[in-house]
C-alpha positions as CSV (number, residue, x, y, z in Angstrom):
1,M,20.2,20.5,-77.1
2,F,21.4,23.6,-78.2
3,N,25.0,24.6,-79.7
4,E,26.8,28.0,-78.3
5,K,26.8,29.9,-81.0
6,E,23.1,29.5,-80.9
7,L,22.9,30.1,-76.9
8,E,24.6,33.2,-77.0
9,Q,22.3,34.6,-79.9
10,I,19.5,33.8,-77.5
11,R,21.5,35.4,-74.6
12,A,22.1,38.8,-76.3
13,A,18.3,38.7,-77.6
14,R,17.0,38.1,-73.9
15,D,19.0,40.6,-73.0
16,K,18.2,43.3,-75.2
17,W,14.0,42.0,-74.5
18,E,14.7,43.4,-70.3
19,E,16.3,46.1,-71.6
20,T,13.5,47.3,-74.0
21,T,10.3,45.3,-74.4
22,L,10.1,44.2,-70.7
23,Q,10.8,47.3,-69.2
24,K,8.0,48.8,-71.6
25,A,5.8,47.0,-70.2
26,L,6.5,47.0,-66.5
27,A,6.5,50.9,-67.0
28,K,2.8,50.6,-68.5
29,N,1.6,47.6,-66.2
30,P,3.4,46.8,-63.5
31,E,2.9,43.2,-62.5
32,R,0.6,41.6,-59.7
33,A,2.7,40.6,-57.1
34,P,6.8,41.2,-56.3
35,K,7.3,37.2,-56.8
36,F,5.0,34.5,-58.4
37,I,5.7,31.4,-56.6
38,T,4.5,27.6,-57.0
39,T,2.2,25.5,-54.6
40,S,5.5,24.6,-52.9
41,S,6.5,28.4,-52.5
42,E,9.4,28.0,-55.1
43,E,9.6,31.4,-56.9
44,I,9.0,31.0,-60.7
45,E,10.8,33.7,-63.4
46,R,9.0,35.4,-66.0
47,L,10.1,33.8,-69.1
48,Y,12.0,30.3,-69.2
49,T,14.0,29.9,-73.2
50,P,16.9,27.6,-74.2
51,L,19.3,28.9,-71.7
52,E,17.5,27.4,-69.2
53,L,18.2,24.0,-70.9
54,A,21.7,24.4,-72.2
55,E,23.1,21.6,-70.4
56,M,20.7,19.0,-71.2
57,E,21.2,16.3,-74.1
58,Y,17.8,15.1,-75.9
59,A,18.8,11.0,-75.3
60,R,20.3,11.4,-72.3
61,D,17.8,13.4,-70.2
62,L,14.4,12.9,-72.5
63,N,14.0,10.2,-75.3
64,D,11.2,9.0,-76.8
65,A,8.4,7.8,-74.9
66,G,8.7,4.3,-73.6
67,E,12.8,4.9,-74.1
68,F,15.0,5.1,-71.3
69,P,15.0,7.1,-68.9
70,Y,11.4,7.2,-69.3
71,T,10.8,11.3,-68.5
72,R,8.3,11.1,-71.6
73,G,6.2,8.3,-70.2
74,V,6.8,4.8,-69.9
75,H,4.8,3.4,-72.9
76,A,5.8,4.3,-76.7
77,T,2.5,5.0,-77.5
78,M,1.0,6.2,-74.3
79,Y,-2.6,6.5,-74.1
80,R,-3.2,6.1,-78.0
81,G,-3.2,2.2,-77.3
82,K,-4.8,2.5,-73.5
83,V,-6.0,5.1,-71.4
84,W,-5.4,5.2,-68.1
85,T,-7.3,2.8,-65.3
86,M,-10.1,5.0,-63.5
87,R,-9.8,4.0,-60.2
88,M,-12.0,5.3,-57.6
89,F,-11.2,5.0,-54.2
90,A,-14.6,3.6,-52.0
91,G,-15.6,2.3,-48.8
92,F,-17.7,3.3,-46.0
93,G,-19.8,1.5,-43.7
94,T,-20.7,-2.2,-43.8
95,A,-18.9,-4.7,-46.7
96,E,-22.5,-4.8,-48.1
97,E,-22.6,-1.3,-48.7
98,T,-19.5,-1.2,-50.7
99,N,-19.7,-4.2,-52.5
100,A,-22.8,-1.9,-53.7
101,R,-20.7,0.8,-54.3
102,F,-18.2,-1.1,-55.9
103,K,-21.0,-2.4,-58.5
104,Y,-22.0,0.5,-59.1
105,L,-19.1,2.1,-60.1
106,L,-18.5,-0.9,-62.6
107,E,-21.8,-0.5,-64.2
108,H,-20.9,2.9,-64.7
109,G,-17.3,2.9,-66.5
110,E,-14.9,2.5,-63.7
111,T,-12.2,-0.1,-65.0
112,G,-10.7,-0.8,-61.5
113,L,-11.6,-0.6,-57.7
114,S,-9.8,1.5,-55.0
115,T,-10.5,-0.2,-51.6
116,A,-10.7,2.2,-48.4
117,F,-11.0,1.2,-45.0
118,D,-12.2,2.4,-41.8
119,M,-10.2,3.7,-39.0
120,P,-10.5,0.7,-36.7
121,T,-9.4,-1.7,-39.7
122,L,-6.5,0.6,-40.3
123,Y,-5.5,0.2,-36.7
124,G,-5.8,-3.7,-36.7
125,Y,-8.5,-3.3,-34.6
126,D,-12.0,-5.8,-34.8
127,T,-14.9,-3.4,-34.6
128,D,-15.8,-4.2,-31.3
129,A,-12.8,-3.4,-29.6
130,P,-13.2,-0.2,-27.1
131,Q,-10.6,1.3,-29.0
132,A,-13.0,1.3,-32.6
133,V,-16.0,2.9,-30.9
134,G,-17.8,5.4,-32.9
135,E,-15.7,5.0,-35.4
136,F,-17.1,2.2,-37.8
137,G,-17.3,2.6,-41.2
138,K,-16.7,6.7,-41.3
139,C,-13.7,6.3,-43.6
140,G,-13.9,3.5,-45.6
141,V,-15.5,-0.1,-45.1
142,A,-14.9,-2.4,-41.7
143,I,-13.2,-5.7,-42.1
144,S,-12.7,-8.1,-39.1
145,S,-12.6,-11.2,-40.6
146,L,-12.5,-13.3,-43.9
147,A,-16.2,-13.1,-44.0
148,D,-16.6,-9.5,-44.4
149,M,-14.0,-10.0,-47.2
150,E,-16.3,-12.5,-48.8
151,I,-19.1,-10.2,-48.8
152,L,-17.3,-7.3,-49.7
153,F,-16.1,-8.7,-53.4
154,E,-19.0,-11.1,-53.3
155,G,-20.3,-10.9,-57.4
156,I,-17.2,-9.3,-58.4
157,P,-14.9,-11.0,-61.1
158,V,-11.4,-10.5,-59.2
159,D,-9.5,-12.0,-61.4
160,Q,-11.1,-9.9,-64.9
161,V,-10.7,-6.5,-62.5
162,T,-7.6,-5.3,-60.6
163,T,-8.3,-3.8,-57.4
164,S,-6.0,-1.5,-55.3
165,M,-6.4,-1.7,-51.6
166,T,-5.1,1.2,-49.3
167,I,-3.7,-0.8,-46.2
168,N,-0.2,-0.7,-44.7
169,S,0.4,-2.1,-41.1
170,P,-2.6,-4.8,-41.4
171,A,-1.8,-5.2,-44.8
172,A,-0.3,-8.4,-45.1
173,M,-3.2,-9.7,-43.1
174,I,-6.2,-8.0,-45.3
175,W,-4.1,-9.2,-48.6
176,A,-4.3,-12.7,-47.0
177,M,-8.4,-12.1,-46.7
178,Y,-8.6,-11.2,-50.0
179,I,-6.7,-13.9,-51.6
180,A,-8.3,-16.5,-49.1
181,A,-11.6,-15.3,-50.4
182,A,-11.0,-15.4,-54.3
183,E,-9.5,-19.3,-53.6
184,K,-12.9,-20.0,-51.9
185,R,-14.3,-19.1,-54.9
186,G,-12.2,-21.0,-57.2
187,I,-10.0,-18.3,-58.4
188,P,-6.2,-19.1,-58.0
189,R,-3.8,-16.7,-56.3
190,A,-1.7,-16.1,-59.5
191,K,-4.9,-14.9,-61.4
192,L,-5.2,-11.7,-58.8
193,G,-4.2,-8.5,-60.0
194,G,-4.2,-5.6,-57.9
195,T,-2.2,-3.4,-55.5
196,L,-1.3,-3.2,-52.0
197,Q,-0.4,-0.2,-50.6
198,N,1.6,-1.6,-47.9
199,D,4.1,1.4,-47.7
200,I,4.8,1.6,-44.2
201,L,7.7,4.0,-44.2
202,K,5.7,6.5,-45.2
203,E,3.5,6.2,-42.1
204,Y,6.3,7.1,-39.8
205,I,6.8,10.2,-42.2
206,A,3.3,11.5,-42.7
207,Q,0.4,9.5,-41.9
208,K,1.1,8.2,-38.6
209,E,-0.8,4.8,-39.3
210,F,2.3,2.6,-37.7
211,I,1.8,0.4,-35.3
212,F,4.8,-1.7,-34.7
213,P,8.4,-0.2,-34.8
214,P,10.2,0.3,-38.0
215,E,12.2,-2.9,-38.2
216,P,9.6,-5.6,-37.7
217,S,7.4,-3.7,-40.5
218,M,9.9,-3.8,-42.6
219,R,10.4,-7.5,-42.1
220,L,6.6,-7.7,-42.9
221,V,6.5,-5.9,-45.7
222,T,9.4,-7.5,-47.1
223,D,7.8,-11.2,-46.5
224,T,4.7,-9.4,-48.7
225,V,7.2,-8.8,-51.5
226,E,9.1,-12.2,-51.4
227,F,5.2,-14.1,-51.1
228,G,4.0,-12.0,-54.2
229,T,6.8,-12.1,-56.3
230,R,6.6,-16.3,-56.2
231,E,3.3,-16.4,-55.8
232,L,1.2,-14.0,-57.5
233,P,3.1,-12.7,-60.4
234,K,0.5,-10.4,-61.3
235,W,0.4,-8.6,-58.1
236,N,2.0,-4.8,-57.2
237,T,3.2,-5.9,-53.5
238,I,3.9,-2.1,-52.5
239,S,2.4,1.0,-53.8
240,I,5.2,3.3,-53.0
241,S,3.1,6.5,-51.2
242,G,4.2,9.9,-52.0
243,Y,0.3,10.8,-51.7
244,H,0.3,11.2,-48.0
245,I,3.9,12.9,-47.5
246,R,2.0,15.7,-50.0
247,E,-1.2,15.6,-47.7
248,A,0.6,15.9,-44.8
249,G,2.0,19.6,-45.9
250,S,5.4,18.8,-48.2
251,T,6.6,20.3,-51.1
252,A,6.3,18.9,-54.5
253,A,10.1,18.2,-54.2
254,Q,10.2,16.5,-50.4
255,E,7.4,14.3,-52.0
256,L,9.2,13.4,-55.0
257,A,12.6,12.8,-52.6
258,F,11.1,11.0,-49.3
259,T,9.0,9.0,-51.7
260,L,11.8,8.0,-54.1
261,S,13.8,7.1,-51.1
262,D,11.5,5.0,-49.2
263,G,11.1,3.0,-52.8
264,F,15.2,2.9,-52.9
265,E,15.0,1.2,-49.2
266,Y,12.4,-1.5,-49.9
267,V,14.6,-2.4,-52.8
268,R,17.2,-2.3,-50.5
269,W,15.2,-5.0,-48.0
270,A,14.6,-7.4,-50.6
271,M,17.6,-8.0,-52.4
272,E,19.0,-8.2,-48.6
273,R,16.5,-11.1,-48.4
274,G,18.0,-12.6,-51.4
275,L,15.5,-11.6,-54.0
276,D,17.1,-11.0,-57.7
277,V,15.8,-7.4,-58.2
278,D,14.7,-8.2,-61.7
279,A,12.2,-10.9,-59.9
280,F,10.5,-8.3,-57.7
281,A,11.1,-4.5,-59.2
282,P,8.6,-4.6,-62.2
283,R,5.8,-5.5,-59.5
284,L,6.8,-2.2,-57.2
285,S,4.0,0.8,-58.0
286,F,3.8,4.2,-56.9
287,F,1.1,6.7,-55.7
288,F,1.4,10.4,-56.0
289,N,-0.5,13.5,-55.2
290,A,-1.9,15.9,-58.1
291,H,-1.9,19.5,-56.1
292,N,-2.7,22.7,-57.7
293,D,0.1,23.8,-59.5
294,F,-0.2,22.5,-62.9
295,F,3.2,22.4,-64.3
296,E,5.2,21.8,-61.1
297,E,3.0,18.5,-60.6
298,I,3.7,17.5,-64.8
299,A,7.3,18.2,-63.7
300,K,7.3,16.5,-60.8
301,Y,6.3,12.8,-62.4
302,R,8.5,13.4,-65.3
303,A,11.6,13.9,-62.8
304,A,10.0,10.1,-60.8
305,R,10.3,8.5,-63.7
306,R,13.8,10.0,-64.5
307,I,15.0,9.4,-61.1
308,W,13.9,5.8,-60.5
309,A,15.0,4.5,-63.9
310,R,18.5,5.5,-63.6
311,A,18.8,4.0,-60.0
312,M,17.1,1.2,-60.6
313,K,19.9,0.5,-63.8
314,E,23.0,2.2,-62.5
315,T,22.6,1.6,-58.5
316,F,20.7,-1.6,-58.3
317,G,22.0,-3.3,-61.4
318,A,18.3,-4.2,-62.6
319,K,18.6,-5.6,-66.2
320,N,15.1,-6.0,-67.1
321,P,14.0,-2.7,-68.7
322,R,10.6,-3.6,-67.2
323,S,12.5,-2.9,-63.6
324,W,13.5,0.4,-64.7
325,L,9.8,1.4,-65.3
326,M,8.0,3.6,-62.9
327,R,4.6,2.6,-62.9
328,F,2.3,5.2,-60.8
329,H,-1.1,5.9,-59.5
330,T,-2.2,9.6,-59.3
331,Q,-4.9,11.3,-57.0
332,T,-5.8,14.8,-56.9
333,A,-5.4,16.7,-53.7
334,G,-8.0,15.9,-50.6
335,V,-6.1,18.3,-48.5
336,S,-6.9,20.9,-51.6
337,L,-10.5,20.3,-51.5
338,T,-12.4,23.2,-49.5
339,A,-15.5,22.9,-47.6
340,Q,-16.2,26.7,-48.6
341,Q,-18.3,26.8,-51.7
342,P,-17.5,23.3,-52.3
343,M,-18.8,23.5,-56.2
344,N,-15.5,25.0,-57.2
345,N,-13.8,21.7,-55.9
346,V,-15.4,20.2,-59.4
347,A,-12.8,22.5,-61.1
348,R,-10.1,22.1,-59.0
349,V,-10.1,18.1,-59.1
350,A,-10.2,18.6,-63.0
351,L,-7.2,20.2,-63.1
352,Q,-5.6,18.2,-61.2
353,A,-6.9,15.0,-62.9
354,L,-5.7,16.8,-66.4
355,A,-2.0,17.5,-64.6
356,G,-1.8,13.5,-63.7
357,V,-2.4,12.5,-67.4
358,L,-0.2,15.2,-68.8
359,G,2.0,14.0,-66.2
360,G,1.5,10.6,-67.9
361,T,0.0,8.2,-64.8
362,Q,-1.0,5.1,-65.3
363,S,-4.2,4.9,-62.9
364,L,-6.1,7.9,-62.1
365,H,-8.5,9.0,-58.7
366,T,-10.5,11.8,-59.1
367,N,-11.9,13.1,-55.4
368,S,-15.2,14.2,-55.0
369,L,-16.9,17.5,-54.6
370,D,-18.3,17.1,-51.2
371,E,-15.3,15.2,-49.6
372,A,-14.1,18.3,-47.3
373,W,-17.5,17.4,-45.4
374,A,-18.3,13.9,-45.6
375,L,-17.4,10.4,-47.0
376,P,-18.5,11.0,-51.5
377,S,-22.2,10.8,-52.0
378,E,-23.2,8.8,-54.8
379,H,-23.8,12.0,-57.0
380,A,-20.6,13.5,-56.2
381,A,-18.3,10.0,-56.7
382,M,-20.3,9.9,-60.6
383,I,-19.3,13.6,-61.1
384,A,-15.6,12.7,-60.0
385,L,-15.7,9.7,-62.7
386,R,-17.0,12.1,-65.7
387,T,-14.1,13.8,-64.9
388,Q,-11.6,11.6,-65.7
389,Q,-14.1,10.6,-68.6
390,I,-14.4,13.9,-70.0
391,I,-10.5,14.2,-70.1
392,A,-10.0,11.1,-71.8
393,N,-12.5,11.2,-74.5
394,E,-13.4,15.0,-75.3
395,T,-9.9,17.1,-74.3
396,G,-7.4,15.5,-77.3
397,V,-4.8,14.8,-74.6
398,T,-4.9,11.2,-75.3
399,N,-3.6,11.9,-78.9
400,V,-0.2,12.1,-78.1
401,A,2.6,11.1,-75.6
402,D,3.9,13.9,-73.3
403,P,2.2,16.8,-75.4
404,L,4.2,19.2,-73.2
405,G,7.7,17.8,-73.5
406,G,9.8,20.4,-74.8
407,S,8.8,23.4,-73.2
408,Y,11.4,25.7,-71.5
409,F,9.8,26.3,-68.6
410,L,8.4,22.6,-68.0
411,E,11.6,21.3,-68.9
412,A,13.1,23.7,-66.5
413,L,11.0,22.5,-63.6
414,T,11.3,19.1,-64.1
415,N,15.4,20.0,-63.7
416,K,14.8,21.6,-60.7
417,L,13.0,19.3,-59.3
418,E,15.2,16.3,-59.9
419,A,17.9,18.3,-58.3
420,E,16.2,19.0,-55.5
421,A,15.5,15.5,-55.0
422,Y,19.1,14.7,-55.0
423,D,19.8,17.0,-52.5
424,Y,17.6,15.4,-50.0
425,F,19.0,12.1,-51.0
426,R,22.5,12.9,-49.8
427,K,20.8,14.8,-46.7
428,I,19.2,11.4,-45.8
429,E,22.2,9.4,-46.9
430,N,24.8,11.8,-44.1
431,L,22.0,11.0,-41.5
432,G,22.8,7.3,-41.9
433,G,19.7,6.1,-44.3
434,M,16.0,5.7,-44.1
435,L,15.3,4.4,-41.1
436,P,18.0,6.7,-39.0
437,A,16.3,9.7,-40.8
438,I,13.0,8.7,-40.0
439,E,14.1,8.0,-36.0
440,R,15.7,11.3,-35.5
441,G,12.6,13.1,-37.2
442,F,14.1,14.6,-40.1
443,Q,11.3,14.2,-42.9
444,Q,8.7,14.9,-40.4
445,R,10.5,18.4,-39.4
446,E,11.1,19.2,-43.1
447,I,7.2,18.7,-43.7
448,A,6.4,20.4,-41.0
449,E,8.0,23.6,-41.6
450,A,6.8,23.4,-45.6
451,A,3.2,22.9,-44.2
452,S,3.6,25.8,-41.7
453,R,5.2,28.1,-44.1
454,Y,2.1,27.3,-46.6
455,Q,-0.4,28.6,-44.1
456,R,1.4,31.4,-43.6
457,E,1.3,32.2,-47.2
458,I,-2.3,31.9,-46.9
459,D,-2.8,34.1,-44.0
460,S,-1.0,36.9,-45.4
461,Q,-3.0,36.4,-48.8
462,E,0.4,36.0,-50.7
463,R,-1.3,32.8,-51.7
464,I,-5.1,33.1,-52.6
465,I,-7.4,30.0,-52.1
466,V,-10.9,31.0,-53.9
467,G,-13.4,30.9,-51.6
468,V,-11.1,30.7,-48.6
469,N,-9.2,33.8,-48.2
470,E,-10.8,35.9,-51.4
471,Y,-14.2,35.9,-53.2
472,V,-15.8,34.8,-50.1
473,A,-19.2,34.3,-50.4
474,E,-21.9,33.5,-47.5
475,E,-23.8,30.7,-48.8
476,Q,-26.2,27.8,-47.3
477,L,-24.3,24.0,-47.9
478,K,-26.1,22.4,-50.5
479,V,-24.4,19.2,-51.1
480,P,-26.1,16.3,-50.1
481,L,-24.2,14.4,-47.8
482,L,-23.4,10.6,-47.1
483,R,-23.9,9.5,-43.7
484,V,-23.0,5.9,-41.8
485,D,-25.7,4.5,-40.3
486,E,-24.9,3.2,-37.0
487,A,-27.4,0.1,-37.6
488,G,-24.4,-0.9,-40.4
489,A,-22.2,-1.3,-37.0
490,R,-24.7,-3.5,-35.1
491,H,-25.0,-5.8,-38.3
492,H,-21.3,-6.2,-38.6
493,I,-20.7,-6.9,-35.2
494,A,-23.6,-9.5,-35.1
495,R,-21.6,-11.4,-37.7
496,L,-18.4,-10.8,-36.1
497,N,-20.1,-13.0,-33.0
498,R,-21.2,-15.5,-35.4
499,V,-17.9,-16.2,-37.3
500,R,-16.3,-16.1,-33.5
501,A,-19.1,-18.6,-32.2
502,E,-19.4,-20.7,-35.6
503,R,-15.4,-21.9,-36.2
504,D,-12.7,-24.2,-34.7
505,N,-11.6,-22.1,-32.1
506,A,-9.0,-24.7,-31.0
507,R,-7.5,-24.5,-34.8
508,V,-8.0,-20.6,-34.7
509,E,-5.7,-21.1,-31.6
510,K,-3.2,-23.4,-33.4
511,T,-2.5,-21.0,-36.6
512,L,-2.5,-18.3,-34.0
513,N,0.3,-20.1,-32.0
514,A,2.3,-20.9,-35.2
515,L,2.5,-17.3,-36.3
516,R,3.8,-16.3,-33.1
517,A,6.4,-18.8,-33.1
518,A,7.2,-18.0,-37.1
519,A,7.6,-13.7,-35.7
520,R,10.3,-14.6,-33.6
521,K,12.3,-16.2,-36.5
522,A,14.2,-13.8,-38.5
523,N,13.6,-14.7,-41.8
524,E,10.4,-16.8,-41.7
525,N,7.9,-15.3,-44.1
526,L,4.9,-14.7,-42.3
527,M,2.4,-15.1,-45.3
528,P,1.4,-18.4,-45.4
529,Y,0.8,-18.6,-41.3
530,L,-1.0,-15.4,-41.7
531,L,-2.9,-17.4,-44.3
532,D,-3.6,-20.2,-42.5
533,A,-5.1,-18.0,-39.4
534,V,-7.1,-16.1,-41.9
535,N,-9.0,-19.5,-43.5
536,A,-9.1,-21.0,-39.7
537,Y,-11.5,-17.1,-39.3
538,A,-8.9,-15.5,-37.2
539,T,-10.1,-12.0,-36.9
540,L,-8.4,-9.3,-38.5
541,Q,-7.3,-8.2,-34.4
542,E,-6.4,-11.5,-33.4
543,M,-3.3,-11.4,-35.7
544,M,-2.4,-8.1,-34.7
545,D,-2.4,-8.7,-31.3
546,T,-0.5,-11.5,-31.8
547,L,2.3,-9.6,-33.5
548,R,2.1,-6.7,-31.2
549,Q,2.7,-9.2,-28.0
550,E,5.8,-10.1,-30.2
551,W,7.1,-6.9,-31.8
552,G,5.8,-4.4,-29.3
553,E,3.9,-1.0,-30.6
554,Y,6.0,2.1,-31.9
555,Q,5.6,4.9,-29.9
556,E,7.6,8.4,-32.0
557,P,10.0,10.3,-30.4
558,A,9.3,14.1,-29.7
559,I,10.0,16.3,-32.7
560,V,11.3,19.6,-31.8
């Protein structure tokens, strides 16, 4: 973006500045630390100039918003036309309780739903299973059958409000319940819009809520992509998720590289199934973390868009520009929230959310101040939602696309993160691809080392966390906490027992046998069989156990 003569003049001026102005400033007032680092422990220079951008070309590397490679945003007008979807993550206890919270949030300005499920549901168990004891409703809503899903979305216009569902190993079963519940209300599946997380690869890498081995798990994910492409044109069948990779302790570059590598793998599997890349790629979406380092996070999102656009066009041969677009949801960093001085979390969340907006997110969740202690209370959830509304309506950041674009520092960070991501792509390729790398523990080891380094920096006070290792104050917790009532578990189990008693059990057995037979056929799409089982009121665990018996359960190898 600069000619060589201009760069020589800048280089000469920079040398003079370092010898004169900088030296005088350091002599008078030494810097606070020997080095300054990002949240990812990357060292930051004290000043950035056009010299760091000498190889960049505007049209090739940045371009205008809405133009390839979309570094500056996927839409030409960005938030001048429509602000991001405000989607608060919600779910606890019974379906009735979460339904009430959904309606409360919609009444107060939320524009999309995001569903959290409890641990038994995430692992494919019914609430009355021995493995589920003590876990009912504590990290999300409990869903054991279609009867629960019907209540969860009762009175909510699911053909008008998009719904995100954070579910992975049992994603196909939960999605089948959602589709069936809508159709029982007369809402065609083609009108349903939303997102299924359904990102099984990141489970092996970070979150560890896997059930089946990688190969059959990928088959099931590909089944949902194929089914969604043909039957639900408004649905995003995978939300390729860096969020949990970052929550596990990764750096920004690792989150970027491992998330995009997962995305490339899903594209390969779908194309090998015989799907045209332009038929399904426009419905893939992403989910990123917004951590504490303001500029590093913004740079990460910009680099992600650029890498994805080039890969989809040049590697996978997508012709439709919509296939080149990376659309993503952002959630503020749960791992950054502190139990100490929880009101400080309001400031953390606001700045993280602002980074997501300045990075061009299409959807945003803001964490609540009390989440280091418990599920969000109604009061805390409202503050989190109001944070988004203040950013959207009072700060002016929605008035221009990519307002920080062209910053020497931001562009240099974007380029650096992109280069680090490509380094990881090469390492993964040298290991044989994503699945062999996962099975050898490569990504897990890289994340563990980054997490350990981050904690050492906190312990040594090289990294300051306000209220934790500096500015500490003794105080009594004054935040009202949400508690899950055990009576809810009894209520839920009573409904589950009624379902089992009142349904046609011969029909249930027939649908489960058909599911089992289909699972034995390599290229049979399981979604129609799951819908049959769901409509017969087979429970989540009955469907999952059928596949457990066929595919087995994955045991992660020890990482040394």
